[in-house]
Residue frames relative to the residue before (quaternion, step in Angstrom):
aa qw qx qy qz dx dy dz
M 1.0000 0.0000 0.0000 0.0000 0.00 0.00 0.00
I 0.3258 -0.7654 0.5288 0.1683 3.57 -1.10 0.77
L 0.7571 0.3112 -0.1500 0.5545 3.60 1.26 -0.50
T 0.2127 0.7678 -0.5717 0.1959 3.45 -0.20 1.28
S 0.0329 0.7928 -0.6081 0.0248 3.57 -1.17 0.62
G 0.7195 -0.4452 0.2888 0.4479 3.61 -1.18 0.05
T 0.7003 0.4641 -0.2702 0.4702 3.63 1.28 -0.45
S 0.5580 0.6445 -0.4040 0.3317 3.52 1.24 -0.32
V 0.2413 -0.7628 0.5982 0.0446 3.38 -1.20 1.07
A 0.3141 -0.7784 0.5012 0.2103 3.65 -0.40 1.09
V 0.5477 -0.5758 0.4701 0.3841 3.63 -1.13 0.60
A 0.6544 0.5785 -0.3248 0.3629 3.56 0.86 -0.84
D 0.6434 0.5437 -0.3096 0.4412 3.42 1.29 -0.64
L 0.7187 0.4271 -0.2029 0.5098 3.57 1.42 -0.49
A 0.7637 0.0032 0.0334 0.6448 3.50 1.16 -0.73
P 0.2389 -0.8355 0.4880 0.0816 3.59 0.01 1.32
E 0.7062 0.4446 -0.2459 0.4931 3.50 1.13 -0.58
D 0.4467 0.7450 -0.4114 0.2759 3.54 1.26 -0.10
L 0.5640 -0.6123 0.4080 0.3750 3.62 -0.95 0.61
D 0.7337 0.3595 -0.2380 0.5252 3.58 1.13 -0.44
A 0.1852 0.8203 -0.5248 0.1320 3.64 1.10 0.57
G 0.6986 0.4677 -0.3326 0.4273 3.61 1.01 -0.43
G 0.6384 0.5460 -0.3229 0.4360 3.57 1.19 0.10
V 0.5354 -0.5709 0.4948 0.3776 3.52 -1.44 -0.08
A 0.4037 -0.7188 0.5220 0.2187 3.60 -0.88 1.05
H 0.7571 -0.2052 0.1663 0.5976 3.67 0.80 -0.87
Y 0.3697 -0.7102 0.5641 0.2019 3.43 -1.54 0.15
G 0.8039 -0.2429 0.0691 0.5385 3.45 0.95 1.16
D 0.8259 0.0244 0.0205 0.5629 3.69 0.84 -0.72
P 0.1760 -0.8228 0.5301 0.1050 3.67 0.24 1.21
V 0.6149 0.5072 -0.3991 0.4532 3.81 0.94 -0.49
R 0.7043 0.4239 -0.3348 0.4606 3.59 0.76 -0.81
E 0.6101 0.5561 -0.3500 0.4427 3.61 1.14 -0.31
Q 0.6329 0.4925 -0.3345 0.4950 3.47 1.22 -0.44
R 0.6222 0.4985 -0.3564 0.4872 3.54 1.00 -0.58
L 0.6137 0.5421 -0.3515 0.4538 3.61 0.91 -0.67
L 0.7167 0.4630 -0.2630 0.4504 3.55 0.85 -0.84
A 0.6737 0.4803 -0.2726 0.4910 3.50 1.19 -0.65
T 0.8145 0.2720 -0.1603 0.4868 3.70 0.93 -0.66
E 0.7995 0.2409 -0.1369 0.5329 3.60 1.15 -0.32
V 0.5114 -0.5985 0.4163 0.4548 3.62 -0.27 -1.16
G 0.0321 0.7846 -0.6189 -0.0198 3.42 -1.10 0.69
L 0.3528 -0.7373 0.5091 0.2696 3.67 -1.08 0.34
V 0.2296 -0.7926 0.5633 0.0408 3.57 -0.82 1.27
D 0.2859 -0.7330 0.5849 0.1973 3.58 -0.65 1.04
R 0.0010 0.7910 -0.6102 0.0434 3.54 -0.61 1.17
S 0.2591 0.8154 -0.4853 0.1801 3.60 1.07 0.65
N 0.5078 0.6330 -0.4207 0.4055 3.54 1.30 0.04
R 0.5735 0.5423 -0.3902 0.4741 3.58 1.28 -0.24
P 0.3859 -0.6963 0.5503 0.2517 3.65 -0.86 0.94
V 0.2526 -0.7144 0.6452 0.0977 3.52 -1.25 0.98
I 0.1107 -0.7624 0.6371 0.0224 3.63 -0.92 1.07
A 0.2465 -0.7293 0.6316 0.0914 3.52 -1.06 1.00
V 0.0138 -0.7569 0.6531 -0.0193 3.52 -0.99 1.06
P 0.0363 -0.7924 0.6082 -0.0282 3.52 -0.18 1.35
G 0.4944 0.6755 -0.4678 0.2837 3.58 -1.26 0.13
E 0.5736 -0.6431 0.3992 0.3131 3.58 -1.13 0.71
D 0.7147 0.4585 -0.2477 0.4665 3.53 1.18 -0.45
R 0.3898 0.7982 -0.4294 0.1629 3.46 1.40 -0.30
L 0.7042 0.4799 -0.2960 0.4314 3.70 0.74 -0.98
S 0.6638 0.4720 -0.3082 0.4915 3.68 0.85 -0.91
W 0.6076 0.5510 -0.3425 0.4581 3.59 1.12 -0.74
L 0.7269 0.4347 -0.2657 0.4605 3.60 0.69 -1.06
H 0.5443 0.6235 -0.3499 0.4388 3.46 1.28 -0.54
S 0.7589 0.4158 -0.2072 0.4563 3.55 0.92 -0.96
L 0.6695 0.4697 -0.2895 0.4973 3.50 1.34 -0.23
T 0.8064 0.3393 -0.1397 0.4638 3.68 0.85 -0.74
T 0.6883 -0.5500 0.3351 0.3340 3.46 -1.33 0.29
Q 0.6501 0.5666 -0.2661 0.4307 3.53 1.46 -0.35
H 0.4177 -0.6667 0.5638 0.2511 3.60 -1.23 0.51
V 0.1984 0.8352 -0.4907 0.1493 3.57 0.27 1.38
S 0.3604 0.7735 -0.4670 0.2318 3.58 1.24 0.23
G 0.7730 0.3073 -0.1497 0.5345 3.48 1.25 -0.58
L 0.2371 0.8043 -0.5008 0.2147 3.51 1.24 0.51
A 0.3544 -0.7626 0.5003 0.2064 3.54 -0.58 1.09
P 0.5923 -0.5652 0.4220 0.3894 3.61 -1.12 0.60
L 0.7988 0.1960 -0.1921 0.5353 3.64 -1.02 0.72
S 0.6399 0.4343 -0.4182 0.4765 3.53 0.70 1.02
G 0.2310 -0.7810 0.5690 0.1135 3.57 -1.27 0.27
T 0.0742 -0.7805 0.6179 0.0593 3.43 -1.40 0.08
E 0.4090 -0.6765 0.5299 0.3069 3.60 -1.09 -0.39
L 0.0726 -0.7992 0.5966 -0.0020 3.73 -1.05 0.81
L 0.2511 -0.7214 0.6339 0.1210 3.44 -1.32 0.41
L 0.1016 -0.7071 0.6828 0.1530 3.53 -1.37 0.44
L 0.1807 -0.8090 0.5555 0.0657 3.55 -0.79 1.15
S 0.5121 -0.5516 0.5323 0.3875 3.50 -1.37 0.10
P 0.6827 -0.4887 0.3188 0.4398 3.65 -1.25 0.16
N 0.6733 0.4718 -0.3200 0.4708 3.53 1.24 -0.32
G 0.6055 -0.5837 0.3408 0.4201 3.65 1.31 0.06
H 0.5088 0.6447 -0.4566 0.3421 3.62 1.15 0.05
L 0.5821 -0.6142 0.4176 0.3310 3.53 -1.15 0.71
E 0.0887 -0.7928 0.6015 0.0424 3.58 -0.84 0.96
H 0.8064 -0.0892 0.0562 0.5820 3.64 1.03 -0.82
H 0.2039 -0.7524 0.6236 0.0580 3.40 -1.18 0.89
A 0.0308 0.8069 -0.5890 0.0325 3.70 -0.74 0.84
V 0.3105 -0.6794 0.6341 0.1999 3.47 -1.34 0.58
V 0.2492 -0.8145 0.5163 0.0891 3.70 -0.72 0.90
L 0.0603 0.7315 -0.6786 -0.0277 3.40 -1.35 0.52
D 0.1121 -0.7801 0.6112 0.0725 3.71 -0.64 0.95
D 0.1271 -0.8148 0.5582 0.0919 3.63 -0.81 0.86
G 0.7171 -0.4558 0.2457 0.4665 3.55 1.21 0.50
T 0.7781 0.1807 -0.1091 0.5917 3.66 1.17 -0.45
T 0.7874 0.1842 -0.0779 0.5830 3.53 1.11 -0.56
T 0.2056 -0.7300 0.6270 0.1783 3.54 -1.16 0.63
W 0.1668 -0.7981 0.5729 0.0833 3.55 -0.72 1.04
L 0.1348 -0.7786 0.6122 0.0286 3.57 -0.89 1.03
D 0.0553 -0.7706 0.6321 0.0590 3.63 -0.95 0.81
T 0.0386 -0.8383 0.5430 -0.0306 3.54 -0.67 1.07
E 0.7284 -0.4576 0.2860 0.4222 3.54 -1.25 0.01
P 0.6299 -0.5134 0.4102 0.4140 3.61 -1.23 0.67
G 0.8352 0.2290 -0.2254 0.4464 3.43 -1.28 0.89
Q 0.6621 0.5144 -0.3240 0.4382 3.60 1.25 -0.02
G 0.4449 0.7386 -0.4343 0.2604 3.57 1.35 -0.30
D 0.6977 0.4982 -0.2803 0.4319 3.61 0.73 -1.10
S 0.7082 0.4572 -0.2780 0.4606 3.56 0.88 -0.97
L 0.5835 0.5581 -0.3447 0.4788 3.55 1.14 -0.55
V 0.6829 0.4790 -0.2767 0.4771 3.58 0.79 -0.93
D 0.6348 0.5217 -0.3331 0.4625 3.54 0.97 -0.86
F 0.6719 0.4784 -0.3231 0.4641 3.58 0.79 -0.86
L 0.6629 0.4615 -0.3528 0.4723 3.74 0.80 -0.86
N 0.6779 0.4746 -0.3593 0.4314 3.71 0.83 -0.54
R 0.5729 0.5745 -0.3739 0.4493 3.55 1.12 -0.38
M 0.7554 0.4362 -0.1897 0.4506 3.41 1.17 -0.84
R 0.4300 0.7544 -0.4244 0.2568 3.57 1.35 0.04
F 0.0878 -0.8049 0.5707 0.1366 3.60 0.95 -0.92
L 0.7705 -0.3493 0.2590 0.4662 3.65 -0.74 -0.99
L 0.4088 0.7309 -0.4519 0.3073 3.51 1.31 0.32
R 0.4959 -0.6654 0.4860 0.2740 3.53 -1.29 0.51
V 0.4089 0.6451 -0.5307 0.3674 3.53 0.29 1.49
E 0.0815 -0.8168 0.5703 0.0304 3.58 -1.08 0.56
P 0.0717 -0.8386 0.5399 0.0133 3.54 0.45 1.26
A 0.1956 0.7800 -0.5813 0.1244 3.60 -1.01 0.79
R 0.5785 -0.5700 0.4347 0.3893 3.56 -1.18 0.52
S 0.2408 -0.7500 0.6045 0.1187 3.55 -1.06 0.75
D 0.4279 -0.6495 0.5658 0.2737 3.57 -1.36 0.32
W 0.3992 0.6924 -0.5024 0.3299 3.65 1.16 0.28
V 0.2551 -0.7748 0.5658 0.1206 3.58 -1.13 0.68
L 0.3032 -0.7444 0.5705 0.1687 3.56 -1.24 0.40
A 0.0814 0.7420 -0.6651 0.0206 3.54 -1.11 0.78
S 0.2872 -0.7829 0.5436 0.0951 3.55 -1.19 0.67
L 0.2746 -0.6905 0.6485 0.1647 3.55 -1.09 0.98
V 0.0180 -0.8276 0.5607 -0.0181 3.56 -0.43 1.10
G 0.6768 0.5170 -0.3746 0.3665 3.52 -0.99 0.70
P 0.6561 -0.5632 0.3138 0.3924 3.68 -1.08 0.39
R 0.7078 0.3949 -0.3161 0.4931 3.63 1.20 0.00
A 0.2131 0.8074 -0.5123 0.2006 3.41 1.10 0.69
D 0.7047 0.4561 -0.2955 0.4561 3.63 0.86 -0.76
E 0.5733 0.5206 -0.4307 0.4635 3.59 1.13 -0.14
A 0.6525 0.5368 -0.3214 0.4276 3.55 1.13 -0.86
I 0.6972 0.4719 -0.3017 0.4474 3.58 0.83 -0.83
A 0.5411 0.6328 -0.3721 0.4102 3.52 1.22 -0.39
K 0.5659 0.5940 -0.3626 0.4420 3.59 1.27 -0.57
L 0.6912 0.4423 -0.2763 0.5002 3.70 1.18 -0.47
G 0.5405 -0.6270 0.4092 0.3837 3.59 1.24 0.24
V 0.4805 0.6328 -0.4835 0.3673 3.68 0.99 0.45
R 0.5477 -0.5983 0.5004 0.3027 3.56 -1.22 1.02
T 0.5999 -0.5356 0.4685 0.3658 3.40 -1.43 0.18
L 0.3053 -0.7932 0.5124 0.1223 3.49 -0.69 1.16
A 0.5383 -0.6914 0.3991 0.2700 3.48 -0.88 1.03
A 0.5490 -0.6109 0.4233 0.3824 3.63 -0.97 0.57
P 0.6278 -0.5408 0.3967 0.3950 3.58 -1.09 0.52
R 0.2058 -0.7512 0.6041 0.1689 3.43 -1.20 0.66
V 0.0050 -0.8259 0.5619 -0.0467 3.50 -0.59 1.11
A 0.3876 -0.7495 0.5039 0.1844 3.59 -0.53 1.22
A 0.4942 -0.6018 0.5326 0.3316 3.55 -1.24 0.62
V 0.4968 -0.6306 0.5134 0.3033 3.60 -1.14 0.73
P 0.4435 -0.7056 0.4672 0.2953 3.70 -0.61 0.89
E 0.5246 -0.6309 0.4528 0.3488 3.55 -1.07 0.47
A 0.6591 -0.4846 0.3624 0.4465 3.60 -1.16 0.42
K 0.8576 0.1011 -0.1314 0.4868 3.46 -1.24 0.83
F 0.1266 0.8342 -0.5090 0.1706 3.59 1.16 0.95
A 0.5891 -0.5984 0.4374 0.3218 3.60 -1.12 0.53
T 0.5908 -0.5853 0.4110 0.3735 3.63 -1.00 0.66
G 0.7743 0.3305 -0.2474 0.4796 3.51 -0.86 0.96
A 0.5417 0.6740 -0.3944 0.3109 3.53 1.22 -0.32
A 0.6525 0.5349 -0.3066 0.4405 3.58 1.19 -0.52
G 0.3775 -0.7479 0.4773 0.2653 3.58 1.24 -0.43
A 0.4452 -0.6967 0.4964 0.2644 3.68 -1.07 0.76
V 0.5862 0.5274 -0.4332 0.4364 3.74 0.60 0.87
A 0.6820 -0.4889 0.3678 0.4007 3.48 -1.33 0.20
T 0.5292 -0.6536 0.4362 0.3201 3.67 -0.86 0.79
T 0.7685 0.1119 -0.1021 0.6216 3.59 1.19 -0.45
I 0.0368 -0.7897 0.6119 0.0261 3.53 -1.02 0.86
Y 0.2142 -0.7739 0.5912 0.0760 3.50 -0.78 1.08
D 0.3153 -0.7056 0.5807 0.2559 3.70 -0.77 0.70
A 0.0713 -0.7816 0.6197 -0.0018 3.46 -1.28 0.76
A 0.1354 -0.7757 0.6151 0.0405 3.60 -1.28 0.39
A 0.4648 -0.6557 0.5122 0.3028 3.54 -1.13 0.58
L 0.3753 -0.7246 0.5415 0.2022 3.53 -1.14 0.76
P 0.5840 -0.6374 0.3682 0.3422 3.62 -0.81 0.91
S 0.7323 0.4212 -0.2218 0.4870 3.56 1.12 -0.86
G 0.6398 -0.4603 0.3063 0.5338 3.67 1.37 -0.07
G 0.7247 0.3928 -0.3528 0.4429 3.41 -1.22 0.89
Y 0.3915 -0.7472 0.5039 0.1859 3.49 -1.27 -0.24
A 0.2151 -0.7511 0.5971 0.1818 3.49 -1.14 0.49
R 0.1308 -0.8075 0.5749 0.0168 3.57 -1.03 0.98
R 0.3605 -0.7452 0.5153 0.2216 3.58 -0.73 0.94
M 0.0598 -0.7882 0.6123 -0.0167 3.50 -0.98 1.04
S 0.6877 -0.4797 0.3183 0.4423 3.54 -1.26 0.06
Y 0.7564 0.3991 -0.2059 0.4756 3.51 1.02 -0.79
G 0.7928 -0.1926 0.1370 0.5619 3.61 1.25 -0.06
I 0.5835 -0.5515 0.4255 0.4174 3.63 -0.97 -0.74
D 0.2850 -0.7217 0.6080 0.1679 3.51 -0.95 0.97
L 0.2159 -0.7588 0.6085 0.0855 3.48 -1.22 0.77
L 0.1200 -0.7969 0.5910 0.0342 3.56 -0.45 1.22
L 0.0239 -0.8750 0.4760 -0.0844 3.61 -0.23 1.23
P 0.4043 -0.6165 0.6155 0.2787 3.59 -1.10 0.62
P 0.5956 -0.6162 0.3560 0.3725 3.62 -0.96 0.82
E 0.6521 0.5488 -0.3177 0.4154 3.57 1.05 -0.84
A 0.7552 0.3923 -0.2287 0.4728 3.59 1.18 -0.37
A 0.4674 0.7284 -0.4069 0.2922 3.47 1.37 -0.08
N 0.6934 0.4608 -0.3230 0.4501 3.68 0.74 -0.86
A 0.6589 0.5114 -0.3383 0.4358 3.60 1.02 -0.81
T 0.6316 0.5305 -0.3250 0.4627 3.56 1.08 -0.77
V 0.6461 0.5043 -0.3364 0.4638 3.64 0.92 -0.88
A 0.6501 0.5170 -0.3232 0.4535 3.64 0.88 -0.87
A 0.6752 0.4940 -0.3061 0.4543 3.60 0.79 -0.95
L 0.6393 0.5300 -0.3399 0.4414 3.62 0.95 -0.69
D 0.0345 -0.8340 0.5436 0.0879 3.63 1.03 -0.89
V 0.3693 0.6972 -0.5089 0.3444 3.54 0.78 1.19
P 0.4865 -0.6614 0.4739 0.3183 3.62 -0.82 0.85
P 0.4816 -0.6949 0.4706 0.2525 3.55 -1.15 1.00
A 0.1055 -0.7532 0.6455 0.0698 3.51 -1.31 0.44
G 0.4417 -0.7306 0.4571 0.2494 3.60 -0.96 0.91
L 0.6733 -0.4826 0.3747 0.4163 3.52 -1.39 0.13
W 0.5485 0.6124 -0.3975 0.4076 3.61 1.05 -0.39
A 0.6452 0.5014 -0.2710 0.5087 3.51 1.06 -0.88
F 0.6548 0.5088 -0.2946 0.4749 3.61 0.84 -0.98
E 0.6850 0.5011 -0.2864 0.4445 3.55 0.89 -0.86
A 0.6151 0.5540 -0.3423 0.4444 3.59 1.07 -0.92
L 0.6803 0.4508 -0.2971 0.4956 3.66 0.87 -1.03
R 0.6460 0.5123 -0.3647 0.4328 3.75 0.84 -0.60
V 0.6495 0.4846 -0.3418 0.4759 3.58 0.99 -0.63
A 0.6275 0.5316 -0.3342 0.4603 3.64 1.03 -0.68
D 0.7109 0.4147 -0.2678 0.5010 3.54 1.12 -0.68
R 0.4284 -0.7338 0.4581 0.2611 3.60 1.24 0.23
R 0.4055 0.6726 -0.5190 0.3374 3.49 0.83 1.03
A 0.3174 -0.8008 0.4840 0.1540 3.54 -0.41 1.31
R 0.2174 -0.7957 0.5566 0.0994 3.57 -1.09 0.72
L 0.4291 -0.7078 0.4763 0.2967 3.64 -0.59 0.93
G 0.7653 0.2976 -0.2732 0.5012 3.54 -0.94 1.01
R 0.7271 0.3221 -0.2277 0.5618 3.60 1.09 -0.46
D 0.8005 0.2164 -0.1229 0.5452 3.81 0.77 -0.74
T 0.6963 0.4523 -0.2821 0.4806 3.61 1.20 0.19
D 0.2162 -0.7558 0.5955 0.1652 3.58 -1.25 0.20
H 0.7232 -0.4431 0.2670 0.4576 3.65 -1.07 -0.06
R 0.7369 0.4210 -0.2665 0.4568 3.58 1.13 -0.19
T 0.4092 0.7754 -0.4121 0.2480 3.52 1.39 0.06
L 0.2349 -0.7665 0.5891 0.1012 3.52 -0.95 0.93
P 0.6236 -0.5697 0.3450 0.4094 3.70 -0.98 0.65
A 0.6890 0.5226 -0.2866 0.4125 3.47 0.88 -0.94
E 0.6254 0.5637 -0.3505 0.4102 3.58 1.25 -0.43
V 0.7668 0.3067 -0.1367 0.5471 3.58 1.23 -0.62
D 0.5586 -0.6889 0.3510 0.3003 3.61 1.13 0.78
L 0.3797 0.7054 -0.4837 0.3527 3.47 1.11 0.95
L 0.4203 0.6835 -0.5157 0.3002 3.73 1.09 0.12
A 0.7270 0.4876 -0.2979 0.3807 3.56 0.59 -1.10
P 0.7369 0.4079 -0.2676 0.4681 3.62 0.78 -0.87
A 0.8418 0.3008 -0.0636 0.4437 3.66 0.85 -0.90
V 0.7650 0.3914 -0.2040 0.4690 3.59 1.00 -0.52
H 0.1614 -0.7658 0.6158 0.0909 3.63 -0.78 0.97
L 0.2661 -0.8371 0.4544 0.1483 3.61 -0.27 1.27
E 0.7576 0.3647 -0.2200 0.4946 3.60 1.08 0.13
K 0.4879 0.7216 -0.4127 0.2666 3.64 1.20 0.19
G 0.6995 -0.4620 0.3234 0.4389 3.60 1.04 -0.23
C 0.7362 -0.4681 0.2562 0.4162 3.52 -1.28 0.07
Y 0.1245 0.6905 -0.7059 0.0969 3.56 -1.24 0.84
R 0.6465 -0.5527 0.3696 0.3741 3.42 -1.34 0.42
G 0.7864 0.2517 -0.2386 0.5111 3.57 -0.78 0.96
Q 0.3968 0.7490 -0.4591 0.2662 3.68 1.30 0.00
E 0.6293 0.5451 -0.3559 0.4245 3.69 0.88 -0.74
T 0.6748 0.4523 -0.3254 0.4839 3.70 0.85 -0.64
V 0.6122 0.5406 -0.3539 0.4558 3.56 0.98 -0.74
A 0.7035 0.4509 -0.2906 0.4662 3.61 0.78 -0.96
R 0.6501 0.5240 -0.3609 0.4153 3.56 0.91 -0.85
V 0.6466 0.5369 -0.3050 0.4479 3.57 0.90 -1.10
H 0.7177 0.4680 -0.3014 0.4184 3.59 0.81 -1.02
H 0.6937 0.4776 -0.2871 0.4563 3.62 0.92 -1.01
L 0.6638 0.4393 -0.3416 0.4997 3.68 0.99 -0.48
G 0.3428 -0.7902 0.4580 0.2198 3.60 1.10 -0.48
R 0.6195 0.5351 -0.3284 0.4712 3.47 1.29 0.56
P 0.0439 0.7737 -0.6313 0.0288 3.62 0.25 0.98
P 0.5285 -0.7349 0.3197 0.2800 3.57 -0.72 1.00
R 0.7572 0.1964 -0.1147 0.6123 3.47 1.38 -0.41
R 0.1340 -0.7808 0.5936 0.1417 3.56 -1.34 0.12
L 0.5078 -0.6310 0.5078 0.2933 3.62 -1.31 0.41
V 0.0229 0.7835 -0.6204 0.0276 3.53 -0.86 0.91
L 0.3694 -0.6379 0.6226 0.2626 3.54 -1.46 0.33
L 0.1577 -0.7858 0.5956 0.0541 3.56 -0.81 1.11
H 0.2358 -0.6926 0.6485 0.2103 3.57 -1.19 0.55
L 0.2493 -0.7742 0.5707 0.1126 3.59 -0.75 1.14
D 0.1438 -0.7956 0.5836 0.0755 3.63 -0.88 0.81
G 0.8397 0.2393 -0.1898 0.4490 3.59 -1.25 0.62
I 0.5895 0.5365 -0.4018 0.4508 3.69 0.90 0.65
T 0.3512 -0.6901 0.5723 0.2698 3.52 -1.33 0.28
T 0.7136 -0.4034 0.3265 0.4706 3.60 -1.25 0.09
D 0.7334 0.4535 -0.2812 0.4212 3.55 0.75 -1.05
E 0.6753 0.4887 -0.2799 0.4763 3.62 1.22 -0.13
L 0.2869 0.7796 -0.5053 0.2337 3.46 1.25 0.29
P 0.4894 -0.7005 0.4311 0.2898 3.59 -0.79 0.93
A 0.4759 -0.6514 0.5148 0.2900 3.66 -0.92 0.72
P 0.5968 -0.5333 0.4488 0.3976 3.59 -1.29 0.46
G 0.7547 0.3309 -0.3002 0.4805 3.56 -0.93 1.00
T 0.4548 0.6803 -0.4745 0.3244 3.60 1.23 -0.05
P 0.4720 -0.6970 0.4320 0.3238 3.65 -0.71 0.87
V 0.2573 -0.6935 0.6480 0.1815 3.50 -1.38 0.52
T 0.0885 -0.8470 0.5242 0.0085 3.54 -0.58 1.05
G 0.4342 -0.6934 0.5113 0.2632 3.55 -1.05 0.64
A 0.7679 -0.3819 0.2618 0.4426 3.66 -1.37 0.00
D 0.7018 0.4401 -0.2925 0.4777 3.57 1.12 -0.53
G 0.5896 -0.6129 0.3636 0.3803 3.62 1.25 0.16
R 0.5717 0.5972 -0.3976 0.3981 3.51 1.16 0.08
A 0.5199 -0.6474 0.4477 0.3319 3.61 -0.99 0.79
V 0.0655 -0.7959 0.6011 0.0304 3.54 -1.05 0.83
G 0.7978 -0.0797 0.0041 0.5977 3.55 1.39 0.19
Y 0.4268 -0.7003 0.5197 0.2394 3.43 -1.34 -0.46
V 0.4652 -0.6446 0.5133 0.3233 3.60 -1.05 0.43
G 0.2299 -0.7355 0.6059 0.1975 3.57 -1.05 0.61
T 0.8161 -0.0816 0.1139 0.5606 3.66 -0.11 -1.30
A 0.0781 -0.7639 0.6390 0.0456 3.57 -0.85 1.10
V 0.0163 -0.7982 0.6013 -0.0331 3.50 -1.12 0.83
R 0.3316 -0.6452 0.6164 0.3062 3.60 -1.28 0.02
H 0.2485 -0.7565 0.6021 0.0586 3.52 -0.62 1.44
Y 0.5011 -0.6945 0.4288 0.2875 3.58 -1.02 0.82
E 0.7059 0.3732 -0.2263 0.5579 3.57 1.45 -0.20
L 0.7766 0.4335 -0.1662 0.4259 3.46 0.88 -1.05
G 0.4236 -0.6894 0.4464 0.3821 3.42 1.36 -0.46
Q 0.7539 -0.2738 0.2562 0.5395 3.64 -1.08 -0.84
I 0.1431 0.7732 -0.6092 0.1027 3.40 -0.89 1.12
A 0.1358 -0.8145 0.5638 0.0179 3.47 -1.16 0.39
L 0.3165 -0.6687 0.6058 0.2928 3.58 -1.20 0.57
A 0.0375 -0.7694 0.6374 -0.0169 3.55 -1.13 0.76
V 0.2746 -0.6814 0.6568 0.1701 3.56 -1.38 0.64
I 0.0301 0.7987 -0.5966 0.0717 3.53 -0.67 1.20
K 0.6583 -0.5063 0.3666 0.4194 3.52 -1.33 0.22
K 0.6459 -0.5837 0.3569 0.3387 3.55 -1.04 0.84
N 0.7536 0.4463 -0.2250 0.4270 3.53 0.95 -0.92
V 0.4655 0.6518 -0.4931 0.3395 3.61 1.20 0.15
P 0.4001 -0.7381 0.4687 0.2747 3.53 -0.72 0.98
D 0.6533 -0.5480 0.3852 0.3529 3.64 -1.28 0.51
D 0.7482 0.4263 -0.2366 0.4499 3.45 1.14 -0.48
A 0.3592 0.7951 -0.4147 0.2585 3.40 1.43 0.07
V 0.3066 -0.7073 0.5879 0.2453 3.70 -0.93 0.79
L 0.1334 -0.8009 0.5834 -0.0210 3.55 -0.73 1.37
Q 0.2431 -0.7410 0.6103 0.1393 3.42 -1.38 0.41
V 0.0046 0.7803 -0.6254 0.0004 3.54 -1.10 0.85
G 0.7647 -0.1650 0.0162 0.6227 3.47 0.01 1.40
P 0.8136 -0.2089 0.1560 0.5196 3.66 -0.75 -1.01
S 0.6364 0.5683 -0.3169 0.4144 3.58 1.26 -0.04
T 0.4132 -0.6370 0.5972 0.2586 3.39 -1.25 0.62
A 0.1356 -0.8010 0.5801 0.0589 3.61 -0.86 0.87
A 0.0512 -0.7590 0.6460 0.0635 3.63 -1.10 0.60
I 0.4559 -0.6778 0.5148 0.2604 3.52 -1.15 0.78
D 0.3251 -0.6892 0.6063 0.2275 3.54 -0.98 0.92
V 0.2001 -0.8026 0.5580 0.0665 3.65 -0.72 1.09
D 0.5069 0.6362 -0.4690 0.3439 3.72 1.20 -0.10
């Protein structure tokens, strides 16, 4: 962790088995921290996410051949997102990318770093790539004033993310374009490391020797992972390992637009992705649920069944949070044919789908 103080409360002290157990839950007031991220800017320590370095001349063409994203022509100082799938098209890894011209940096979910590096090394063959775990760390400036904060470091204004629309089913050849579906602008930091523009703010990818100086120069109040997660859920951004299971397909959790190029050529799981997209029938869908009649301490755990009026399971809860404006909400993956006005049950709580 790079942001600690006398008021910081570790996730591990509250939920030792949590996916984010290596991070800070809050700094004394998680509701205030949510408001800070929603209306101003706060700095979130996300150093529990493993960072992988992939140097080598063949890195982009190699990652292009293995993953769901079109990265062969990714420009220096830009980023994107990519997935690695099983042969049946199920999600195995999700990584956010930044390429600096000589090295491609991948940050991925806690607990997934070693397995991702192991897989990449098994696929090296004779190519000029050297994937390895890095000691770099990730922090995020979150909020509408993130650009003002990054300017303190002498960094130019970063362009807003470019996200291509997902082509319609049975689209014409060439409709997807020969570029990444999502492009994140990035810039080098004067003291070392990089800044990457994201939808929620600006990620800072930092070498450990520059982390403390960068944090001090920003002079931005900290906010915990609880606040970050609450805003993520409200934004309906699914997270691998939290909002997915072993059968999850990219189309079920809205990962086609940011991370899947539908026309780039062969990769593991491509046949399933193409079939589901062109038939237009993913078996499940991601929804935001409003939960009624529970307290914060009773928020459902990931994997809790979502049931219909007849008591039969129609899906499962992913991340459940208490939002400072929306109250108790959760991301859930449910059957595609569950109507938007269905009355659902999650444990003792009645749940309603947010259709906005």
